[in-house]
C-alpha positions as CSV (number, residue, x, y, z in Angstrom):
1,M,191.4,124.3,115.3
2,T,193.0,121.0,114.3
3,G,195.0,119.5,117.0
4,D,198.3,117.7,116.6
5,Q,198.4,114.1,117.5
6,Q,197.9,113.5,121.1
7,S,199.2,110.4,123.1
8,V,196.4,108.9,125.3
9,I,196.0,105.8,127.3
10,T,192.8,103.8,127.1
11,K,191.0,102.3,130.1
12,D,192.7,98.9,129.4
13,N,196.2,100.6,129.4
14,V,196.7,100.7,125.6
15,A,198.8,103.7,124.4
16,L,197.3,105.4,121.3
17,R,198.1,108.5,119.2
18,V,194.9,110.3,118.3
19,S,194.0,113.6,116.6
20,A,190.9,115.7,116.7
21,T,189.3,118.7,115.1
22,I,188.2,121.2,117.8
23,F,185.1,123.4,117.2
24,C,184.6,126.1,119.9
25,Q,182.1,128.9,120.3
26,V,183.0,131.8,122.6
27,I,180.0,132.7,124.8
28,D,181.6,135.5,126.8
29,V,183.8,137.6,124.4
30,K,184.8,140.1,127.0
31,S,186.2,137.3,129.3
32,A,187.9,135.6,126.4
33,L,189.6,138.8,125.5
34,F,190.4,140.4,128.8
35,E,190.4,137.7,131.4
36,I,192.5,135.1,129.6
37,N,196.1,135.7,128.7
38,D,196.3,133.5,125.7
39,F,193.0,132.3,124.5
40,Q,194.1,129.9,121.9
41,L,196.5,128.2,124.2
42,A,193.9,127.8,126.8
43,V,191.5,126.2,124.4
44,D,194.2,123.9,123.1
45,Q,195.2,122.8,126.7
46,L,191.6,122.3,127.7
47,S,190.8,120.3,124.5
48,R,193.9,118.1,125.0
49,T,192.8,117.4,128.6
50,A,189.3,116.6,127.5
51,L,190.6,114.3,124.8
52,R,192.8,112.3,127.3
53,A,189.9,112.2,129.8
54,V,187.5,110.8,127.2
55,F,189.8,108.1,125.9
56,G,190.8,107.3,129.5
57,E,187.2,106.1,130.1
58,M,187.2,103.9,126.8
59,T,188.7,100.5,126.1
60,L,190.7,99.9,122.8
61,D,187.5,98.4,121.2
62,Q,185.3,101.4,122.1
63,S,187.9,103.8,120.7
64,S,188.0,102.4,117.2
65,P,186.6,104.7,114.3
66,S,183.8,102.2,113.8
67,A,182.5,102.6,117.3
68,T,180.1,105.5,118.5
69,P,181.7,109.0,118.2
70,S,182.8,110.5,121.4
71,T,181.6,114.0,120.8
72,P,178.9,113.9,123.5
73,A,181.5,112.9,126.1
74,C,183.9,115.7,125.1
75,R,181.1,118.2,125.3
76,S,180.4,117.2,128.8
77,T,183.9,117.9,130.0
78,W,183.9,121.7,128.9
79,P,183.1,124.1,131.6
80,T,179.7,125.8,131.5
81,P,179.3,129.5,131.2
82,R,178.8,131.5,134.5
């Protein structure tokens, strides 16, 4: 999924508009189909929350495209399978 632009605020209180491409892998298909009302909406909301959380821990300089990618930080915010 490709997310729309999302407003985020960095650690040093700078407002940014960012966009991200989201890759997800369903581990428990049964839960995804029967325990979640709208799986795509849930992934969208969780990814937006994770994106805001990651950028909230960065300064403006750290969030520039030339800085280290934030992929590992995003991965750590996703819930682990039961």
